[in-house]
TIDREN-430032 format. One record per atom (N, C-alpha, C, O): residue in one letter; x, y, z. Coordinates in pm, whole numbers, plus 50000, padded with zeros to 5 digits. Layout:
<recs>
aXYZ
...
</recs>
This chain:
<recs>
m551021143262134
m551191144061998
m551371157461945
m550711166961986
e552401158361841
e552851172361791
e551691179261711
e550791173261652
q551861192461719
q550721200461648
q550971197761499
q552111197461454
i549751195561415
i549971195061271
i550081207861224
i549311216861260
v551101209661135
v551401223561068
v551031220960918
v551651212060858
r550121227660859
r549721228360722
r550191238460634
r549901250260656
v550871235160538
v551561246460455
v551111245060306
v551251234260249
a550581255360243
a550351255660096
a551591259760027
a552061270960048
l552181250959943
l553321253759879
l553151256959719
l552571248959645
d553621267359681
d553471271359530
d554351261859454
d555561263759459
a553961253559396
a554741243159313
a555321248659181
a556261243359124
m554721258959140
m555031263959003
m555911277559005
m556281282358898
g556211283059120
g556791295459132
g558311292659152
g558701283459224
g559141300959084
g560521299959093
g561191296158969
g560551291358876
d562641298458964
d563411295358846
d563531278958838
d563631273258729
n563521273058946
n563701258058951
n562311250158959
n562291238058981
a561391256358944
a559891247858965
a559581242658839
a559971247358731
p558811232158857
p558331225658983
p559361214659052
p559261211259170
a560361209758962
a561181199759016
a561771202059158
a561561193659246
e562441212459181
e563191215659300
e562161217059425
e562311211959536
i560981225659377
i560061226459484
i559441213759530
i559321211659651
i559031204859438
i558631191759483
i559511183159569
i559121176959668
k560901183259516
k561821175659596
k561981180859722
k562181173359817
g561891195159737
g562001200859866
g560901196659978
g561091193860097
a559671197259904
a558621192659988
a558691178260049
a558371175860165
v559101169659968
v559321154960009
v560541154560113
v560351148560219
e561471159260094
e562541161760195
e561941166360330
e562151159760432
a561201177260332
a560701182960458
a559801174060521
a559981171560640
v558671167760448
v557921157360519
v558471146960577
v558001142260681
n559611141760512
n560171129660549
n561151131860676
n561671122660739
l561311145660703
l562081149260826
l561281154360928
l561731155661042
h559871158160890
h558961162960994
h557711157760981
h556871161960901
p557501146861073
p556201140161076
p554981148061087
p553901144061042
e555161160861156
e553951167961190
e553651177661080
e552721185561095
l554371177660972
l554171186360850
l553211180960761
l553271168860739
r552291187960702
r551411184860591
r551491195260488
r551201206960512
v551891191260377
v552211201560262
v551261198360144
v551141186860103
t550581208560093
t549691210459988
t550421215659868
t550781227459866
l550621208459779
l551321213759654
l550311220759550
l549491213959489
v550411233259533
v549521239159440
v549971241359306
v550981248259290
g549351236459202
g550021238959071
g549311228258966
g548271222358996
r549921226558854
r549281218458743
r549431203758816
r550531198958842
e548251197458845
e548161186958907
e548781173058826
e549271163258881
e548641174758703
e549091162858621
e550721163558627
e551331152958637
v551381174758623
v552741176458632
v553251171258775
v554161162958783
i552601176758889
i553011172859018
i552771157859051
i553611151359114
t551701152959011
t551611139359019
t552471129858957
t552691118559001
d553001135358844
d553951125858756
d555251126958846
d555751116358883
m555781138058881
m557071141858944
m557141132459090
m558151126859131
l556021132359146
l555921126259286
l556141111659280
l556561105559378
k555871105859165
k556141090559157
k557601087059168
k557901075159176
a558531096259169
a559961093059177
a560441093459319
a561621092059350
y559481095459403
y559871097859551
y559111088559666
y557991084459632
q559511085459775
q558921078959871
q558501088159990
q559351094860049
y557331088360021
y556891095760138
y555491090960190
y554841083060122
k555081095060298
k553751090760354
k552751099560275
k552801111860272
e551861092260213
e550901098560129
e549991108060207
e549471117360146
e549801106660325
e548931115760410
e549621129260429
e548951139160460
q550881129960411
q551631142360437
q551651151160310
q552031162860321
i551311146860203
i551441155560078
i550091154560002
i549641143759966
a549481165959980
a548351167059882
a548581174959780
a549641181159770
i547571175959688
i547831183459564
i546451191359531
i545351185959539
v546621203559498
v545361211359462
v545801218759335
v546771226159328
n544921215559231
n545091219359094
n544891235159077
n543971241559129
a545841240159001
a545851254558961
a546371255758811
a547471251358778
t545571261558730
t545911260258589
t546721271658541
t547231270658429
e546911283058615
e547671294258585
e548931296858662
e549211291358769
e549681306058598
e550931308458666
e551211323658658
e550791329458557
i551841330558748
i552081345658761
i553721345358748
i554511340358828
s553981351358635
s555481353158618
s556001368158673
s555201377158698
c557301369458689
c557771380058770
c557681393758690
c557901404758741
d557331391558558
d557341404858473
d555921410058468
d555731420258401
e554941404558529
e553461408758529
e553311419358630
e554081420258726
p552271427758610
p552141437858723
p551221429858835
p550121424958812
p551891429758955
p551381421359064
p549811422959095
p549031413359096
v549471435259118
v548101437659150
v547101431059059
v546181423859097
e547431434958917
e546561429758815
e546571414858801
e545511408858784
a547761408358807
a547971394258808
a547121387658919
a546391378258887
i547171391659038
i546521386059147
i544851386859138
i544101378159183
r544431398859071
r542971400559070
r542381393358939
r541221389558934
k543311391858831
k542731383658713
k542951371258696
k542151364358633
k544181365958755
k544601352558749
k544141345158882
k544941342458971
r542801342258889
r542361337459010
r542491322259015
r542151316059116
d542981316258905
d543451302458914
d544911299658917
d545371288558889
s545651310158952
s547051308958962
s547431301959078
s546661301359174
s548721295559079
s549241287559190
s549251296459330
s548951291359438
i549621309659314
i549831319359412
i548581322459486
i548381321959607
t547621326559368
t546161330959443
t545571317259511
t545071317959623
v545651306059447
v544731294159501
v545401290859631
v544681287559725
a546681291459647
a547541287059755
a546991296959891
a546531292859997
m547191310259849
m546851320759941
m545461319860002
m545171322560118
n544591315159899
n543101314359944
n542901303460045
n542061304560135
l543781291460029
l543821280360137
l544191285960263
l543671281560365
v545071295560266
v545421301660397
v544431311460451
v544191311460571
r543821319860369
r542721329160397
r541491321760456
r540861326360552
h541191310960397
h539881302260453
h540301292960552
h539461284660586
g541501292760607
g541851284160723
g542111270560693
g542191262660786
e542291266260561
e542701253460521
e544031249560536
e544331237760552
c545031260660530
c546171257760555
c546731270160657
c546231281360661
d547831265860736
d548371276160829
d549381287160770
d549501298460819
a550131281960652
a551111291160605
a551241289260443
a550701279860383
f551941298460387
f552071296560245
f553531300460211
f554111309860266
v554061292560118
v555601294160087
v555451294159936
v554671287059873
s556401304259879
s556561306259731
s558021311159693
s558611319859757
a558461305559597
a559721311359530
a559441319459409
a560351322359332
g558161323559389
g557561331359278
g557741345159282
g558531350959356
s556901350959189
s556961365859187
s556891372359337
s555971370259415
t557881379659359
t557811387259489
t556601397859511
t555901398659612
g556501405559396
g555551414359395
g554011407859417
g553151412959489
a553881397059348
a552481389859356
a552311383959487
a551181382859533
v553431379559557
v553321373059703
v552981385459801
v552161385059892
l553661394959770
l553461408259857
l551941413159854
l551241414559954
v551531415859716
v550251419559706
v549131409659742
v548071413859789
g549351396259721
g548351386359768
g548411386359913
g547341387159973
g549561385559980
g549461385460131
g548651394960184
g547861391260271
t548671409560142
t547871418760189
t546511417960151
t545631418660237
i546221416460021
i544811415059961
i544061401960013
i542941402360065
l544681392159995
l543961379360012
l544171373660167
l543181369960231
v545231373160213
v545421368560360
v544961379260454
v544201376260546
g545351391560438
g544851402460506
g545731406460637
g546181397360707
r545931418060665
r546651422660788
r545971420160911
r544741420460917
i546781417561019
i546341416861145
i545611430561182
i546101440761135
r544511431561259
r543931443461301
r544801451061380
r545171446361488
g545261464061336
g546091471061424
g547531474161360
g548211483961392
v547911464261264
v549111463861188
v548951474261069
v548011473760991
e549821482561063
e549791494060952
e550381489860827
e549971493060715
r551501481460855
r552101476060724
r552811463860749
r553331462260859
t552891455060661
t553431440760683
t554941440360614
t555081440860492
p555861439560690
p557351440260647
p557681427060601
p557011417460641
l558751425460512
l559321414160473
l560571411360538
l561491418960508
a560851400760632
a561931400560725
a562711389160710
a562331379160770
p563881388360633
p564611376660632
p565741376860749
p566111386960807
l566181364760769
l567311362260857
l568521365060779
l568491360760664
i569581371560816
i570911373260765
i571941366960856
i571931367560979
p572811360960783
p573961354560884
p574811364060939
p575011373560864
t575351364461047
t576331373861122
t577451364961195
t577381352761202
e578361371661242
e579401366161306
e578901358561437
e579551349361486
k577831362461483
k577271358461628
k576021349861593
k575371345361686
g575681347661476
g574511338561445
g573651344561331
g574071344061215
v572461350261359
v571821355961266
v571191370461321
v571181373461440
s570701378461221
s569991391361268
s568731390361167
s568731383761062
l567581398761221
l566511398461133
l566601412961072
l566791423161138
l566441412460938
l566701425560866
l565091427860833
l564421419460772
i564511441360885
i563051442260876
i562901457060832
i563171465160921
d562581461360729
d562021455360622
d563031454560508
d563931462960500
c562891443860412
c563721442860302
c563141442860163
c563781438260069
g561931448060148
g561261448960014
g559901451960006
g559431453659894
a559011453060129
a557601455760104
a557271468160132
a556091470860109
n558061478260184
n557361490860219
n558601502460200
n559241506560296
v558801506660072
v559891514960043
v559661529660097
v560621537260104
d558381533760136
d557971545760192
d557371544760321
d556221548960336
a558111538860431
a557681536260548
a557391547560641
a558171556960629
r556461548960731
r556401560760809
r557031555760956
r557171543760980
p557371565461045
p557941563861170
p557121552361249
p557641541561279
s555901555361277
s555201545861338
s555041531861291
s554781522761370
q555201529761159
q555361516061105
q556641510061145
q556691498261177
l557751518161143
l558891512061181
l558951508161324
l559651498561359
v558311514361402
v558261508761543
v557481496961557
v557771488561642
q556351495361469
q555711481961458
q556581472661413
q556551461761471
f557431474461313
f558361464861261
f559261459461391
f559291447561422
a559901468561456
a560751466261559
a559891457261673
a560481448461735
i558721459461693
i557881452261794
i557841435561727
i558241425461785
m557251436261595
m557111423561549
m558431415561530
m558421403261542
g559521422361501
g560671415961476
g561221410561616
g561921400461623
s560911416961710
s561561413061848
s560691401361885
s561261391861938
i559371400461864
i558481388661884
i559041375061812
i559081363861863
y559451378761680
y559841366561603
y561091361161658
y561191349061679
m562261371461688
m563561368061732
m563421360761862
m564111350761880
k562591364861953
k562461357862098
k561861345662069
k562461335962117
n560671342661993
n560021330262005
n560481320361893
n560381308361921
v560881323161789
v561361315061693
v562851311961686
v563201300461662
v563781322161708
v565121320561714
v565741316761844
v566761310161860
g564831322961947
g565301319562086
g566141329762160
g566711326762264
i566211340462111
i566981352862186
i565961358562285
i564891363362250
e566351357562402
e565411361962508
e565071376862519
e563941380962548
n566141384762491
n565881399762490
n566541405662377
n567601411662398
p566011404662245
p566561408462135
p566991424262129
p566271433462167
r568291425762075
r568711440662071
r568271445161941
r568511438961838
v567501457661947
v566911463561837
v567751475261795
v568031483961876
g568191475661664
g568991488461629
g568311494361491
g567741486861412
i568401507161473
i567871513761349
i569041514361247
i570111518461293
v569011511761147
v570001513161051
v570321528161005
v569461534160941
n571471533861035
n571651547161019
n573081549160955
n573741539060929
i573551560560931
i574711565160854
i575781569560969
i576901573860939
g575381568461089
g576371570061206
g575621565561340
g574431562761341
t576371565161445
t575751562361582
t575131572961641
t574131570961711
e575541583461625
e575111595461691
e573421597261681
e572821593561580
e572841602261778
e571151602361778
e570851612661682
e569931610561603
e571571624661677
e571031634361578
e571381631961439
e571121640561355
k572031619561400
k572441617361245
k571111610361178
k570241604861245
g571121611261058
g570221603660974
g569411611860901
g569441623860926
n568551606860797
n567631614560719
n566301617660817
n566241615260938
a565381622760745
a564241627060835
a563481614960880
a562911615260989
l563431604260804
l562631591060861
l563311586860975
l562601584261072
v564721585160987
v565491579861093
v565371588561228
v565151583861340
k565571602261195
k565571611761294
k564191612961376
k564141616161495
e563081609861297
e561801611561366
e561501597361417
e560701596361510
t562071586261363
t561731573561421
t562591571061563
t562071565961663
y563841574961556
y564671571861659
y564021574561805
y564141565561889
p563401585461837
p562991587861977
p561831579961997
p561581576562113
l561001576161897
l559761567661914
l560361552461954
l559781545462037
l561521548561890
l561971536461927
l562431535462089
l562111527062173
k563281546862101
k563771549862245
k562871550262349
k563181547062463
a561591554762311
a560511557362421
a559521543462424
a558631542162508
c559771534562334
c558971521362309
c559491511662424
c560641507262428
k558511508862516
k558861498162635
k558771484662604
k559031476062688
d558391481662472
d558151467462433
d559501461662358
d559581449862324
i560471470262338
i561621466062271
i562931469262352
i562931477862440
n564071461762317
n565301464762378
n566141472962279
n567031468062210
f565741486562277
f566561494462166
f567801498362205
f567951502862318
i568901496962113
i570281499062138
i570841512562070
i571971516762094
g569971518761984
g570451529461913
g570611526561773
g570071516961719
s571431535561707
s571711534361568
s572791524361541
s573741522761618
v572591516861418
v573661506361369
v574101512161238
v573341516361151
e575381512061232
e576041514661101
e575971503361013
e575671492861070
s576181502760887
s576061490660804
s577231481860809
s577121469660794
r578411488060832
r579531479760868
r579621471360989
r580421462161007
e578661475861074
e578551466661190
e577481455361187
e577281447861282
i576861454961079
i575891444561064
i576431430461070
i575991422361151
p577421427460982
p577971414060976
p578601408361102
p578861396361114
a578851417661198
a579491415561336
a578321410961433
a578581406061543
g577221412461394
g575941408261485
g575721418061580
g575201414461686
v576031430761562
v575741440961689
v574221442561721
v573891446961831
a573421439661641
a572031439761670
a571241426361615
a571601419761518
d570141424061694
d569501411961663
d568191414661561
d567721406161484
v567761426861576
v566681430361494
v567201444461416
v567431454061491
l567391446261283
l567791457061205
l566621464361151
l566051459761052
v566171476161213
v565051482161150
v565311492261046
v566071501761064
t564711490160940
t564831501660833
t563611497960731
t562971487460725
e563471510660647
e562371508860548
e563011501060425
e564231500460419
a562281495460333
a562471485160250
a563461488960144
a564081479760090
f563691501560106
f564681506660002
f566041503360050
f566811497259976
v566361506860163
v567701504560235
v567961489760284
v569071484460280
g566781483560333
g566891471560360
g567211462360232
g567951452460237
n566631466160127
n566841456860004
n568141458859952
n568681449359895
v568731470059962
v570171472659916
v570951464560010
v571781457459953
i570921463660139
i571701457160235
i571601441960198
i572641435360191
l570411436360174
l570401423060154
l570981419260022
l571651408960020
k570811426259906
k571351424259788
k572981424159772
k573631416559700
l573481434859859
l574891435559864
l575481424359951
l576541418859922
y574771421360056
y575311408860134
y575301397260045
y576281389860046
e574451395259978
e574221382959874
e575321383759784
e576131374359780
g575461394159709
g576521396659615
g578011396959665
g578931393559591
l578181400659776
l579431401359832
l579961386559871
l581111382859849
a579031379259928
a579151366159980
a579441356959853
a580291347959865
k578851358559746
k579231352459610
k580711355159562
k581571346559541
t580821368759550
t582141372659512
t583311366859590
t584271361659533
l583171367859729
l584151362059816
l584461348859817
l585581344459844
l583281340959780
l583431326759771
l584061322159636
l584611311159622
k583941330759547
k584441328459412
k585941330359410
k586681322659348
k586431341959484
k587721345259495
k588521334859562
k589611331059519
i587901330059680
i588461320459773
i588731307459690
i589851302259694
k587741302559618
k587931290659542
k589061293259437
k589881284059425
e589231304559357
e590201308359287
e591631305559331
e592451298659271
g591841313459468
g592971312459534
g593461298059579
g594601293559574
l592311292059624
l592711276759662
l593101267859555
l593691257359581
t592821271059439
t593191262659314
t594131267559226
t594391262459117
s594721278859279
s595711284559164
s597031276259159
s597621274959052
t597451271259261
t598771263059235
t598621248959300
t597591245759358
t599641241259290
t599541226759333
t599651229259492
t598871222959563
r600441236759544
r600521237359691
r599111242259752
r598591236959851
s598601252259685
s597221256659741
s596221246559736
s595361245659824
k596291238059630
k595301228559607
k595471217059718
k594511210859763
i596671215359752
i596931204359876
i596401210059998
i595741203360077
g596721224260018
g596081229560138
g594601231260140
g594031230160249
a593891233760028
a592581232760006
a592071220360066
a591211220260153
a592611210260018
a592121197460052
a592031193760202
a591131187360256
l593191199460261
l593231196660397
l592281205460478
l591751201360581
a592061218660422
a591101227460493
a589591226760458
a588781233160525
k589231219160357
k587971219160298
k586901214260405
k585801219560395
p587041205960495
p585871203760593
p585651214160674
p584481217460695
a586651220860733
a586711232460832
a585901244960742
a584921251160783
l586521246660622
l586061256960542
l584681257560483
l584091268060459
k584171244660458
k582801241860421
k581871244060539
k580811249960518
s582151239960659
s581521242360776
s581281256660812
s580191260360857
t582341264860791
t582301279660820
t581471286660720
t580591294660753
l581771283360594
l580881290360490
l579421285460493
l578621291860424
k579011276060556
k577561271460545
k576911281060650
k575731284560640
q577671284660742
q577161293960862
q576781307660783
q575941315060834
f577261310260689
f577131324460622
f576221322160504
f576211330560415
d575521312360497
d574511307560376
d573061313560424
d572491307960517
a572531323860368
a571381330160423
a570151319260409
a569211318860488
s570331310360293
s569161300260267
s569041289060382
s568021282360393
e570131287560465
e570141279460567
e568961283060660
e568341273960714
h568631294960678
h567801298960767
h566161301360715
h565391308860775
g565881295160617
g564641296560553
g564391308060462
g565341314460419
g563071311160427
g562741323560359
g562421336160452
g562581336260574
a561961346160379
a561491359360445
a560031358660483
a559181357560395
p559701359260608
p558251359860637
p557671373260627
p558301383260662
m556471373860580
m555701387560593
m555011387960729
m553971381460743
l555491394860828
l555031395960950
l553841405860969
l553791416760911
g552871401161055
g551641410461069
g550351404660981
g549321411260970
l550491394160930
l549211389160839
l548451380260928
l548881376361036
n547281377060878
n546331367960946
n546891354160937
n546461345961019
g547721350560854
g548151338360822
g549761339560788
g550201350660759
l550571329260792
l551971330760759
l552061330860620
l551341322860559
v552911339560545
v553281340760410
v554881341460414
v555461350660472
v555571330760345
v557001330760344
v557481332060195
v557011324960107
k558451341860172
k558901343060019
k560371337860040
k561131342060128
t560641328159946
t562071323559921
t562671329459806
t562031336059725
h563861327359798
h564581333659667
h564151326059541
h563861314059542
g564111333959430
g563481329359292
g564441316759244
g563991308159169
n565491316559282
n566321305059236
n566391294159357
n567331286359364
s565581294259428
s565491284759550
s565641270859474
s565241268259361
t566321262359565
t566701247259537
t565871240159639
t565231247159718
a565791225759648
a565061219059722
a565581221459878
a564791222059972
g566841222659891
g567201226160027
g566601238760084
g566201239060201
d566531248160011
d565971262360044
d564401259760092
d563871263560197
i563851252459990
i562321249660020
i562211241060156
i561351244060239
r563041231160175
r562991224760287
r563121231660417
r562481229460520
n564111240860396
n564351248860533
n563151258960553
n562751260760668
a562601265260456
a561351273060453
a560191265660510
a559421272160581
l559971254460492
l558861246460538
l559061243660687
l558111243460765
a560241241560721
a560781238560849
a560501251860948
a560031251161061
q560861263160886
q560611276460942
q559191278360969
q558861284361072
c558221273560878
c556741274160903
c556421267661027
c555631273261104
i556981255661060
i556711249161185
i556891256261303
i556021256961390
a558081262061311
a558401268761443
a557531281561451
a557041284861559
f557341288561342
f556231300561344
f554871296261401
f554371301561500
v554331286361331
v552861281961370
v552881278161520
v552071282161603
r553961269661545
r553931262361688
r554171272761798
r553731270661911
e554851283661769
e555051294661880
e553961304161861
e554021313961935
d552941303561778
d551831311461757
d552151326361754
d551581334461827
i553281330061646
i553631341161628
i552631353661612
i552671364561670
n551661348561511
n550601359261486
n549751362261603
n549301373461624
g549541352161678
g548721355761826
g549471364061917
g548921371661997
k550831362661904
k551661371962010
k551711385661937
k551721395662007
i551751387061802
i551731399461745
i550461407161777
i550501418861817
r549261399661756
r548081404861788
r548041410761950
r547611421861980
e548511402162031
e548501405562180
e549201418162206
e548741427162276
n550481418562139
n551471429262175
n551101441762097
n551251452362156
l550631441961975
l550161453661917
l548931459361954
l548641471161933
g548121450162015
g546851455662077
g547111464062190
g546331473262214
v548241461762274
v548541471262390
v549741478762363
v549941488262437
a550581476462272
a551841483162259
a551471497162188
a550831496862083
k551841508662240
k551631522162182
k552871527362130
k553941525962188
v552691533562016
v553821541961948
v553691555262014
v552891563361967
e554461558362127
e554231570162191
e555421579962151
e556591577162128
k554731593062149
k555741604062124
k556371607562258
k555701607462361
p557861611162256
p558381614962376
p557611628262420
p556991634962337
a557681631862557
a556921642462603
a557211654762538
a556291662762519
a558411657362499
a558941670362431
a558251671862295
a558131682962243
e557801660262234
e557131659562097
e555831656462075
e555351652361969
a555141658862200
a553741654462209
a552901662162097
a553431672362052
k551741658562052
k551021662161943
k550231675262002
k549961674862122
p549871685561937
p549061695661989
p547641690762009
p547231680361957
a546951697962079
a545511692662125
a544591692462005
a543601685162002
d544911700661903
d543931702261784
d544511692661678
d543931692661569
a545441685361692
a545891674861602
a544911664561571
a544241658561655
k544841662461431
k543771652061382
k544131638661428
k545321635461434
p543111629961464
p543311615661492
p544021608761385
p543921612961270
a544791597461415
a545711590461311
a544651586261202
a545031586661085
e543551582761225
e542721576561117
e542351587661039
e542371585460918
e542031599261074
e541581610261000
e542841615660897
e542681619660782
a544031614660967
a545101619560890
a545691611560775
a546511616060696
k545171598660773
k545591589860660
k545071593560530
k543921597760516
p545941592060430
p545431594060306
p544251586060273
p544031575760337
a543321590560161
a542291583460134
a542571569260086
a541841560060124
e543621566960000
e543841556559936
e544251544660037
e543901532960022
e545121549960152
e545261540560252
e544021535660330
e543791523660348
k543231545860375
k541851543360418
k541221531660347
k540881521360406
k541071533960211
k540301523960132
k541021511060134
k540351500760135
e542281510460134
e543111496160140
e542651488660281
e542381476560283
q542591496260387
q542291489760521
q540741484760517
q540361473760556
e539941494360466
e538641489460455
e538441476260367
e537311471460353
</recs>
């Protein structure tokens, strides 16, 4: 018997909620008999919409939540004050072990804050990165981080690399994932202060297959399986990727429909073109998981459709089945972020715990 995977789904989050969220949930459970989805949101609305679909009743449950968190609300304040919001209620299901994973197309800020505060980080994990799969010429690459930590430290980037490698090996099936750090050149001496300090740490890390620096123009070619960066650069890469894809698709369509001859050619090329373009649709690969939490949290696009939700739910099955969190606990418990010999700390250096800002200490407590 296949392992049952329980996912709490924010039914009220996103531009197309709740209709597309509910539709995606139904499509997912009809494809995956091991999946159990708990739709969290306004019960009467969800119940009414589910009447239009056929599915096994034991695969979909409803938990009522009377509040919603909008994208323009301060995330920390919203999570603390709106305790009956669909995001808060759903994350508490994961926190208390009633569900294995959480998926939302709602407020990114609220999801990030809720993941850290409610679900909590795995002991030993300094920061939890948001890590989407992006399409490349060779398949997909994991972009880590794309929005959670804009002021990351070198030791945190090393942890991102380790967690990303675990994910790509066990979920995507790449045996020895190539890890690269996003940089402005391939030479080791190039980059800003963060990249220059992180590079030797990644090079010394025995838990990853580090290939060096990766320039942004090499990303679409699939030069690395794990792309390590802090969230500011990662988010710029992701948004440019999405925007460029939409622009190219628009221009291709315009070109193919500009004349009668091109329309005839478009009709003949449509099946092959559609298949090729589908490979570069990021939504085909699910949402962006927050790696390093005690439970799985997945953030999908705010404009997610039923297909996006269906793919994100399928992604949860692979994550839970492969026990990614267990592997992260095991690896980060023994994996050390070591300084190269030439850069070892002086004997009188403060322990890492003492050197942390008071605010960060308080957060971990």
